[in-house]
PDB file of N, CA, C and O in Angstrom:
ATOM      1  N   MET A   1       8.252   5.770  46.916  1.00  0.00           N
ATOM      2  CA  MET A   1       9.054   6.654  46.098  1.00  0.00           C
ATOM      3  C   MET A   1       9.610   5.579  44.851  1.00  0.00           C
ATOM      4  O   MET A   1       9.518   5.816  43.647  1.00  0.00           O
ATOM      5  N   GLU A   2      10.130   4.501  45.390  1.00  0.00           N
ATOM      6  CA  GLU A   2      10.834   3.417  44.493  1.00  0.00           C
ATOM      7  C   GLU A   2       9.683   2.998  43.589  1.00  0.00           C
ATOM      8  O   GLU A   2       9.918   2.808  42.395  1.00  0.00           O
ATOM      9  N   LYS A   3       8.438   2.840  44.084  1.00  0.00           N
ATOM     10  CA  LYS A   3       7.469   2.216  43.097  1.00  0.00           C
ATOM     11  C   LYS A   3       7.182   3.191  41.864  1.00  0.00           C
ATOM     12  O   LYS A   3       7.174   2.834  40.686  1.00  0.00           O
ATOM     13  N   ALA A   4       6.960   4.418  42.315  1.00  0.00           N
ATOM     14  CA  ALA A   4       6.815   5.536  41.312  1.00  0.00           C
ATOM     15  C   ALA A   4       7.945   5.554  40.220  1.00  0.00           C
ATOM     16  O   ALA A   4       7.704   5.690  39.020  1.00  0.00           O
ATOM     17  N   TYR A   5       9.131   5.411  40.722  1.00  0.00           N
ATOM     18  CA  TYR A   5      10.359   5.465  39.962  1.00  0.00           C
ATOM     19  C   TYR A   5      10.239   4.132  38.913  1.00  0.00           C
ATOM     20  O   TYR A   5      10.454   4.245  37.706  1.00  0.00           O
ATOM     21  N   LYS A   6       9.914   3.029  39.476  1.00  0.00           N
ATOM     22  CA  LYS A   6       9.888   1.854  38.532  1.00  0.00           C
ATOM     23  C   LYS A   6       8.689   1.971  37.442  1.00  0.00           C
ATOM     24  O   LYS A   6       8.848   1.637  36.268  1.00  0.00           O
ATOM     25  N   THR A   7       7.524   2.461  37.940  1.00  0.00           N
ATOM     26  CA  THR A   7       6.445   2.860  37.014  1.00  0.00           C
ATOM     27  C   THR A   7       6.683   3.780  35.991  1.00  0.00           C
ATOM     28  O   THR A   7       6.297   3.518  34.851  1.00  0.00           O
ATOM     29  N   MET A   8       7.261   4.812  36.239  1.00  0.00           N
ATOM     30  CA  MET A   8       7.831   5.735  35.307  1.00  0.00           C
ATOM     31  C   MET A   8       8.932   5.182  34.417  1.00  0.00           C
ATOM     32  O   MET A   8       8.970   5.585  33.254  1.00  0.00           O
ATOM     33  N   THR A   9       9.804   4.329  34.826  1.00  0.00           N
ATOM     34  CA  THR A   9      10.758   3.583  33.884  1.00  0.00           C
ATOM     35  C   THR A   9      10.105   2.781  32.899  1.00  0.00           C
ATOM     36  O   THR A   9      10.451   2.836  31.719  1.00  0.00           O
ATOM     37  N   ALA A  10       9.054   1.934  33.357  1.00  0.00           N
ATOM     38  CA  ALA A  10       8.382   1.048  32.520  1.00  0.00           C
ATOM     39  C   ALA A  10       7.512   1.751  31.567  1.00  0.00           C
ATOM     40  O   ALA A  10       7.325   1.304  30.435  1.00  0.00           O
ATOM     41  N   SER A  11       6.943   2.899  32.016  1.00  0.00           N
ATOM     42  CA  SER A  11       6.069   3.758  31.064  1.00  0.00           C
ATOM     43  C   SER A  11       7.069   4.289  29.830  1.00  0.00           C
ATOM     44  O   SER A  11       6.749   4.272  28.642  1.00  0.00           O
ATOM     45  N   GLY A  12       8.275   4.738  30.331  1.00  0.00           N
ATOM     46  CA  GLY A  12       9.124   5.266  29.363  1.00  0.00           C
ATOM     47  C   GLY A  12       9.583   4.183  28.259  1.00  0.00           C
ATOM     48  O   GLY A  12       9.661   4.372  27.045  1.00  0.00           O
ATOM     49  N   ALA A  13       9.846   3.087  28.923  1.00  0.00           N
ATOM     50  CA  ALA A  13      10.430   2.006  27.803  1.00  0.00           C
ATOM     51  C   ALA A  13       9.280   1.608  27.078  1.00  0.00           C
ATOM     52  O   ALA A  13       9.494   1.451  25.876  1.00  0.00           O
ATOM     53  N   ILE A  14       8.138   1.404  27.457  1.00  0.00           N
ATOM     54  CA  ILE A  14       6.917   1.116  26.648  1.00  0.00           C
ATOM     55  C   ILE A  14       6.679   2.190  25.474  1.00  0.00           C
ATOM     56  O   ILE A  14       6.467   1.837  24.314  1.00  0.00           O
ATOM     57  N   GLY A  15       6.729   3.449  25.857  1.00  0.00           N
ATOM     58  CA  GLY A  15       6.633   4.494  25.034  1.00  0.00           C
ATOM     59  C   GLY A  15       7.641   4.446  23.923  1.00  0.00           C
ATOM     60  O   GLY A  15       7.272   4.651  22.767  1.00  0.00           O
ATOM     61  N   ILE A  16       8.906   4.182  24.216  1.00  0.00           N
ATOM     62  CA  ILE A  16       9.847   4.025  23.212  1.00  0.00           C
ATOM     63  C   ILE A  16       9.565   2.711  22.313  1.00  0.00           C
ATOM     64  O   ILE A  16       9.757   2.840  21.103  1.00  0.00           O
ATOM     65  N   VAL A  17       9.164   1.562  22.757  1.00  0.00           N
ATOM     66  CA  VAL A  17       8.882   0.527  21.962  1.00  0.00           C
ATOM     67  C   VAL A  17       7.690   0.837  21.106  1.00  0.00           C
ATOM     68  O   VAL A  17       7.699   0.437  19.942  1.00  0.00           O
ATOM     69  N   VAL A  18       6.632   1.531  21.584  1.00  0.00           N
ATOM     70  CA  VAL A  18       5.528   1.803  20.686  1.00  0.00           C
ATOM     71  C   VAL A  18       5.880   2.689  19.728  1.00  0.00           C
ATOM     72  O   VAL A  18       5.408   2.514  18.605  1.00  0.00           O
ATOM     73  N   GLY A  19       6.739   3.769  19.958  1.00  0.00           N
ATOM     74  CA  GLY A  19       7.268   4.690  18.961  1.00  0.00           C
ATOM     75  C   GLY A  19       8.013   3.993  17.803  1.00  0.00           C
ATOM     76  O   GLY A  19       7.834   4.351  16.638  1.00  0.00           O
ATOM     77  N   VAL A  20       8.792   3.062  18.118  1.00  0.00           N
ATOM     78  CA  VAL A  20       9.772   2.333  17.111  1.00  0.00           C
ATOM     79  C   VAL A  20       8.800   1.594  16.276  1.00  0.00           C
ATOM     80  O   VAL A  20       8.901   1.677  15.052  1.00  0.00           O
ATOM     81  N   ILE A  21       7.688   0.740  16.922  1.00  0.00           N
ATOM     82  CA  ILE A  21       6.776   0.093  16.114  1.00  0.00           C
ATOM     83  C   ILE A  21       6.118   0.817  15.109  1.00  0.00           C
ATOM     84  O   ILE A  21       5.956   0.379  13.970  1.00  0.00           O
ATOM     85  N   MET A  22       5.687   2.057  15.551  1.00  0.00           N
ATOM     86  CA  MET A  22       4.908   2.958  14.699  1.00  0.00           C
ATOM     87  C   MET A  22       5.691   3.388  13.487  1.00  0.00           C
ATOM     88  O   MET A  22       5.204   3.419  12.357  1.00  0.00           O
ATOM     89  N   VAL A  23       6.955   3.726  13.788  1.00  0.00           N
ATOM     90  CA  VAL A  23       7.880   4.150  12.640  1.00  0.00           C
ATOM     91  C   VAL A  23       8.079   3.110  11.773  1.00  0.00           C
ATOM     92  O   VAL A  23       8.010   3.344  10.566  1.00  0.00           O
ATOM     93  N   VAL A  24       8.347   1.853  12.219  1.00  0.00           N
ATOM     94  CA  VAL A  24       8.426   0.680  11.112  1.00  0.00           C
ATOM     95  C   VAL A  24       7.298   0.509  10.450  1.00  0.00           C
ATOM     96  O   VAL A  24       7.281   0.357   9.228  1.00  0.00           O
ATOM     97  N   THR A  25       6.160   0.519  11.247  1.00  0.00           N
ATOM     98  CA  THR A  25       4.835   0.249  10.334  1.00  0.00           C
ATOM     99  C   THR A  25       4.622   1.418   9.485  1.00  0.00           C
ATOM    100  O   THR A  25       4.127   1.156   8.388  1.00  0.00           O
ATOM    101  N   GLY A  26       4.866   2.587   9.718  1.00  0.00           N
ATOM    102  CA  GLY A  26       4.626   3.617   8.825  1.00  0.00           C
ATOM    103  C   GLY A  26       5.746   3.589   7.518  1.00  0.00           C
ATOM    104  O   GLY A  26       5.443   3.901   6.366  1.00  0.00           O
ATOM    105  N   VAL A  27       6.810   3.241   7.867  1.00  0.00           N
ATOM    106  CA  VAL A  27       7.766   2.982   6.628  1.00  0.00           C
ATOM    107  C   VAL A  27       7.356   1.963   5.819  1.00  0.00           C
ATOM    108  O   VAL A  27       7.298   2.120   4.600  1.00  0.00           O
ATOM    109  N   ALA A  28       7.025   0.793   6.429  1.00  0.00           N
ATOM    110  CA  ALA A  28       6.533  -0.341   5.500  1.00  0.00           C
ATOM    111  C   ALA A  28       5.333   0.046   4.779  1.00  0.00           C
ATOM    112  O   ALA A  28       5.206  -0.274   3.598  1.00  0.00           O
ATOM    113  N   ALA A  29       4.304   0.813   5.493  1.00  0.00           N
ATOM    114  CA  ALA A  29       3.172   1.164   4.586  1.00  0.00           C
ATOM    115  C   ALA A  29       3.520   1.995   3.432  1.00  0.00           C
ATOM    116  O   ALA A  29       2.962   1.881   2.340  1.00  0.00           O
ATOM    117  N   GLY A  30       4.386   2.775   3.674  1.00  0.00           N
ATOM    118  CA  GLY A  30       4.861   3.861   2.521  1.00  0.00           C
ATOM    119  C   GLY A  30       5.275   3.038   1.457  1.00  0.00           C
ATOM    120  O   GLY A  30       4.787   3.153   0.332  1.00  0.00           O
ATOM    121  N   ILE A  31       6.309   2.058   1.795  1.00  0.00           N
ATOM    122  CA  ILE A  31       7.062   1.295   0.732  1.00  0.00           C
ATOM    123  C   ILE A  31       6.040   0.463  -0.074  1.00  0.00           C
ATOM    124  O   ILE A  31       6.167   0.351  -1.293  1.00  0.00           O
ATOM    125  N   LEU A  32       5.028  -0.121   0.603  1.00  0.00           N
ATOM    126  CA  LEU A  32       4.048  -0.896  -0.128  1.00  0.00           C
ATOM    127  C   LEU A  32       3.036  -0.008  -0.922  1.00  0.00           C
ATOM    128  O   LEU A  32       2.430  -0.422  -1.910  1.00  0.00           O
ATOM    129  N   SER A  33       2.917   1.139  -0.450  1.00  0.00           N
ATOM    130  CA  SER A  33       2.143   2.262  -1.408  1.00  0.00           C
ATOM    131  C   SER A  33       2.852   2.496  -2.627  1.00  0.00           C
ATOM    132  O   SER A  33       2.321   2.401  -3.734  1.00  0.00           O
ATOM    133  N   ILE A  34       4.204   2.842  -2.407  1.00  0.00           N
ATOM    134  CA  ILE A  34       4.905   3.092  -3.657  1.00  0.00           C
ATOM    135  C   ILE A  34       5.035   2.108  -4.650  1.00  0.00           C
ATOM    136  O   ILE A  34       4.920   2.334  -5.855  1.00  0.00           O
ATOM    137  N   VAL A  35       5.308   0.867  -4.078  1.00  0.00           N
ATOM    138  CA  VAL A  35       5.351  -0.380  -5.111  1.00  0.00           C
ATOM    139  C   VAL A  35       4.056  -0.450  -5.649  1.00  0.00           C
ATOM    140  O   VAL A  35       3.997  -0.526  -6.876  1.00  0.00           O
ATOM    141  N   SER A  36       2.926  -0.440  -4.968  1.00  0.00           N
ATOM    142  CA  SER A  36       1.653  -0.555  -5.532  1.00  0.00           C
ATOM    143  C   SER A  36       1.407   0.475  -6.743  1.00  0.00           C
ATOM    144  O   SER A  36       1.062   0.135  -7.875  1.00  0.00           O
ATOM    145  N   GLY A  37       1.614   1.623  -6.367  1.00  0.00           N
ATOM    146  CA  GLY A  37       1.534   2.682  -7.447  1.00  0.00           C
ATOM    147  C   GLY A  37       2.394   2.675  -8.620  1.00  0.00           C
ATOM    148  O   GLY A  37       2.014   3.092  -9.714  1.00  0.00           O
ATOM    149  N   ALA A  38       3.706   2.139  -8.364  1.00  0.00           N
ATOM    150  CA  ALA A  38       4.452   1.884  -9.482  1.00  0.00           C
ATOM    151  C   ALA A  38       4.092   0.696 -10.373  1.00  0.00           C
ATOM    152  O   ALA A  38       4.396   0.656 -11.565  1.00  0.00           O
ATOM    153  N   ARG A  39       3.385  -0.332  -9.688  1.00  0.00           N
ATOM    154  CA  ARG A  39       2.904  -1.429 -10.586  1.00  0.00           C
ATOM    155  C   ARG A  39       1.645  -1.048 -11.305  1.00  0.00           C
ATOM    156  O   ARG A  39       1.378  -1.539 -12.401  1.00  0.00           O
ATOM    157  N   LEU A  40       0.926  -0.246 -10.753  1.00  0.00           N
ATOM    158  CA  LEU A  40      -0.277   0.403 -11.498  1.00  0.00           C
ATOM    159  C   LEU A  40       0.174   1.280 -12.690  1.00  0.00           C
ATOM    160  O   LEU A  40      -0.383   1.045 -13.762  1.00  0.00           O
ATOM    161  N   LEU A  41       0.992   2.139 -12.655  1.00  0.00           N
ATOM    162  CA  LEU A  41       1.545   2.940 -13.696  1.00  0.00           C
ATOM    163  C   LEU A  41       2.140   2.020 -14.763  1.00  0.00           C
ATOM    164  O   LEU A  41       1.816   2.134 -15.945  1.00  0.00           O
ATOM    165  N   LYS A  42       2.995   1.126 -14.339  1.00  0.00           N
ATOM    166  CA  LYS A  42       3.591   0.237 -15.286  1.00  0.00           C
ATOM    167  C   LYS A  42       2.501  -0.456 -16.235  1.00  0.00           C
ATOM    168  O   LYS A  42       2.595  -0.460 -17.462  1.00  0.00           O
ATOM    169  N   ASN A  43       1.445  -1.047 -15.503  1.00  0.00           N
ATOM    170  CA  ASN A  43       0.501  -1.638 -16.371  1.00  0.00           C
ATOM    171  C   ASN A  43      -0.691  -1.024 -16.840  1.00  0.00           C
ATOM    172  O   ASN A  43      -1.628  -1.706 -17.256  1.00  0.00           O
ATOM    173  N   ARG A  44      -0.722   0.226 -16.802  1.00  0.00           N
ATOM    174  CA  ARG A  44      -1.818   1.277 -17.227  1.00  0.00           C
ATOM    175  C   ARG A  44      -2.069   0.995 -18.827  1.00  0.00           C
ATOM    176  O   ARG A  44      -3.207   1.101 -19.284  1.00  0.00           O
ATOM    177  N   ASN A  45      -1.079   0.673 -19.563  1.00  0.00           N
ATOM    178  CA  ASN A  45      -1.318   0.583 -20.962  1.00  0.00           C
ATOM    179  C   ASN A  45      -2.072  -0.909 -21.281  1.00  0.00           C
ATOM    180  O   ASN A  45      -2.522  -1.100 -22.411  1.00  0.00           O
ATOM    181  N   VAL A  46      -2.161  -1.717 -20.471  1.00  0.00           N
ATOM    182  CA  VAL A  46      -2.705  -3.059 -20.571  1.00  0.00           C
ATOM    183  C   VAL A  46      -4.149  -3.019 -20.537  1.00  0.00           C
ATOM    184  O   VAL A  46      -4.835  -3.881 -21.086  1.00  0.00           O
ATOM    185  N   ILE A  47      -4.675  -1.925 -19.833  1.00  0.00           N
ATOM    186  CA  ILE A  47      -6.234  -1.798 -19.483  1.00  0.00           C
ATOM    187  C   ILE A  47      -6.812  -1.202 -20.839  1.00  0.00           C
ATOM    188  O   ILE A  47      -6.243  -0.309 -21.467  1.00  0.00           O
ATOM    189  N   THR A  48      -7.906  -1.747 -21.185  1.00  0.00           N
ATOM    190  CA  THR A  48      -8.689  -1.126 -22.258  1.00  0.00           C
ATOM    191  C   THR A  48     -10.023  -0.825 -21.785  1.00  0.00           C
ATOM    192  O   THR A  48     -10.480  -1.572 -20.919  1.00  0.00           O
ATOM    193  N   PHE A  49     -10.793   0.235 -22.244  1.00  0.00           N
ATOM    194  CA  PHE A  49     -11.975   0.645 -21.994  1.00  0.00           C
ATOM    195  C   PHE A  49     -12.837   0.388 -23.176  1.00  0.00           C
ATOM    196  O   PHE A  49     -14.026   0.708 -23.154  1.00  0.00           O
TER     197      PHE A  49
END
């Protein structure tokens, strides 16, 4: 019974860590996307066709 309890505790902790990592990665990707889009809009007058 104690082995199952330890396994469940480890699984729960790993799940929380993975969730936090995913949130941080998602926020970072969103910020990079916004910055990149802003730079494109800022420099759109420089491009000539």
